[in-house]
C-alpha positions, 0 to 999 in steps of 0.5 A: 437304486434302479432307475426307471421313468416317472409313472411307469413304477410297478405298485402293489397298491392297486385300485381294488385295494384302494376300494376295499378301504375307502372311507372312516370310522364316523358317528362315534358315541357311548352308551353305558360302558360300550362305544359304538359307531359306524364303519364303510362297507364298500363291498356291501354296496357301500352301506354304513354298518353300526358297531359296537364294542363291549368292555373286555372284548377284543374286537367290535361286532356289527349290530345289524346285517346287511342291507341295514345302512345307518345313514340319513339324507338331512341337508343331503350330506346327512347328520348324526344318525343314531342315539343310545341309552343304557338301561338297568335291564335288557341291555342298550336301547338304540335309535338309528336311521336307515338310509333306504326308507330314512325312517328312525328305528329302534334296536334292542340288541341284547332282547331275548326276542332277537335284534330286529329293528322296529320303525318308529317314525312314518314314511311320506310320499310328499317330495323328498319325504320325511328325514331325521337326524341328530337324536337324543334319547329322552328316557324320562319321557320315553321319547327321541328328540331330533332334527325333522326335515320334512318336505312339503312339495315336490320341489328341493327347497319345499321343506320345513326343518325343526325339532321334534319329539317322536314317541319310543312306543312306536306309536308314530311309526304309521301316524305323523301327527304322534310326532311332537313338534318342540319348535316351529319351523321359523328357522330354515336350518337347525341342529338337533337339541343339547340337553342341560344336565338337569334336563330343564333347557335345551340349546341348539343352533339355527341359520337361515338362507342365504347364510351358510353355517360357516358365515353366520349362525345363531345359538338358541336356548329354551326352557323345558316345561314340566309337560315337555313343551319348550318356551319361547327361545331366546338368542344367546350368540351368534349372528349374521357374521359370527358362525357358532358351529357347536354347543354343548352343556358343561357339567356345572350347567354352563354353555360351551360354544364354538364361536368364531367371533374373534375370527378364529372358532375357538371355545367360549363359555357363555352364562345361560342366564346373563349371556355374558361370553368368555373366550377359553383359549385365544390361541390363533388356530381352529378349534371348529370347522365347517358345520357340513353335517349336522351333529359334528363334535370338535369338543366335548366336556369332562366330568371334572371340568375340563373340556377335550378339544380339537385344534390346529392349523390345517391339522387337528391334534387332540388336547384337554383345555383347562378352561380356568387358564386357557392352557392345553395339554396335547395328547401324544401320538402320531395322529394328525387328522381328528374327525370331529366326532369325540364322545367321554366316558368317565375320565376317557376321550374317544375319538377317530384320527389318523395320521400320515402313515395311518388309517382312521382309527378308534382312539381312546385317551386316559386323562389321568394317565395322559396315555393314548391307545387305539381301541379299534379299527386298527391301522394295518399296512396293506403293503410295504409302508415304503410305498406310501406317500410322505406328504410335506407341509408347503406354503406357496404364494398366490399372484398377490403375495398371499399364502396358499397352503398345500400338502405336496406328495412327491412320487415314492417307491422303495425300489425305484427312482427317476432318471437323473434330471428328470422331473415327474408328473404332477396332479393338482388336487383341488378339494370340494366343499369348497368351504373345507380343507384336506386333512393330513392323513393316509390316502391310498388313493394318493399312494396309488398315484405316488407309487407309480412315479406320479406326484400329487399336491393337495391344494388348501386354496384360499377360501379353505377352512383350517387357517381362520375366517379371513382366510376362508373369506378370500373365496367370497365373491371370488369362486373360480378365481381365487381357488383357480389361481391357487392351484396354478400358483402350486403347479407353477411353484413345482415347476419353478424348483424343478419338482414337477415336470411342466409339460406333464401337469394335471388338475383333478377335483370333485363337486366343488373341486370338479368345478375348480378343475373345469374352471382350470381347464377353461380359464384363459390364464391357465387352460394350457397349463394342464396336460389333463383334467379328471372332473368329478361330480361337478357343478359346471353352469352356475345359474342352473345349479343355484337355487332350484338347480340343486339341494336346499342346503347349498341353494344359496351358497353362490351368493357368497361365492360369486354374488347375489344372481340377480345383482351380477348375472354376467358374473354367473355366466363368466364363472360357468365352464360350460359356456367356455368349453371351447377354451378347453385343450386338455383331455378329460375325464368325467365321472358322475353318479346318476343318483346325485341329488347335489350336483345332478347328472345334467351338469355333466350332460351340459359339458358334454354337449358344449364339447361335442365335435371339438376334438378334445379327447374326453371320456364320460363314466356314469354310475347307477346307484351312486350319489354325490361320492362314490361308495361302492367298491366297483365304483372306486375301483373303476373310476380310479382306473380310468384316472390312471388311463387318462394320465397314461395317454396325457402324459405318454406313460409306458404301462401295460397294466391300465385297463382301457378308456375310450377317450374318442368322446366315449360313454360308459355306464355302470 
């Protein structure tokens, strides 16, 4: 095989190809005999399209044209954006939230007069307005029950959240008073209602500051009176140090909950009358994950009493759980990453899944036959799959000898290899969250680098989900310490075994990963380890970001990650990269969406001001219309090319196909 320097290899995976296929299907559900979901459209301004797959159809159809965007901004990360009900005549009725106006809309796609949506909820000029998510249609009451996030003032935390009933006749479209409040706003956060099979009860989750939902939540149960009002709720499970991340009803009227009361998110059955809790599967694996969006589903009950579940350690697979015996029957197939959006139709389980060699697809498991098949969003190799990375699960040791999990993606090309005795450059990827983890799934963004001869290591550092509560609580009070040390441990481990060039290491990350990246470039023990850094929509000044400096959902997050601000103010300053910018010696590129409400542009500006005149090569690229996470094809393409340009400069690579990047403090706005 021909030899060529690492980082110089030609690749058919260009930034445009990556941008075209960014994102995954999400928010999957069943309406009658139809399957519905949302899908990304990077070329259409980054909107989410709503698709339906009817029985017998070979392919789904898009229900709404551009610019309809089926998303919402509840807790800024959003919640499940639609619900549907089958009707004996006239086709399905679907309600959904549109990102532009944040209103609930009703859609009757098969109506003779056409499929034009009609608004169900009003707008508000107060603060962030009115937002809705995680709806359920209640046909017998001609209502949709859901979560309302209502701003009461101009500040990011001037708001209330509660469960409400919205009339389906449109009477609340211009009248907030026509929205019936099911609960009060005593809890800061709530998930959507889950109705019992007979409709006589609802269950939901709630939590309050300073807890995040993975710290502790309560499972609430309320009786539904004949007039549709809720009787006072009672707490069935959860607490300050117990996280219930999902609740559902079994067909026999029992409650199913994913709770980590034994140290892992595991399925439990709860008697709604006595409150008795039974662990249904004590395997030390994760059956749930962090509740970053309202309405995620890692489990769904099946009609015959079994439960479809997702579970694993760092990876996830679909299985059918027999609650009587605790045994699991795994679904066969190549999928190692399942998005938490399961749905059931009769004996079939439908989900969204990917593998290390395939994109996210809509997959169906027939529990009667045990057969799995792809229904839609079929993976297609856009290039020779020999250009894709082949990740390896690795466990490294942190400075204290504890395990650090990572997916290592060595450089790979079907026609080239590196020179004998040479080690490739590597980029350490720090994921966002930080209470999250990297799934084992094909990522063309990674292949963009590995196919050019640059290795990538995705680090599930201490604090990540997927490995039990004890692993994720390693970050408690230690953000900016454990994550930085664990990323460095992976980098140094690769160097020690000869897999990576010690002079050509870089680190990159977005959001919380952007913080870890900036912290790594300013940490006294790691600042000289990396030759470059890519910092993407980060938080950088911990004092200004906490509380009123960000959105409400994460405004107290740092109390667990760092400590209470009033008690440890010096720790906040010490953990803020902007206060140690003089330690940065490596060139970096900073990428920022100008509409980001979570990590606002002022965080990036603080770092730029701190490094001004210091002589460190850097560039700042800002993108109008982008928020927390880039969605538009043009943005994704330019950001990826800028990142490659940084590595070409820092690693001394020979390439002539990289657009220019001004690293002399250049600012580029798009």
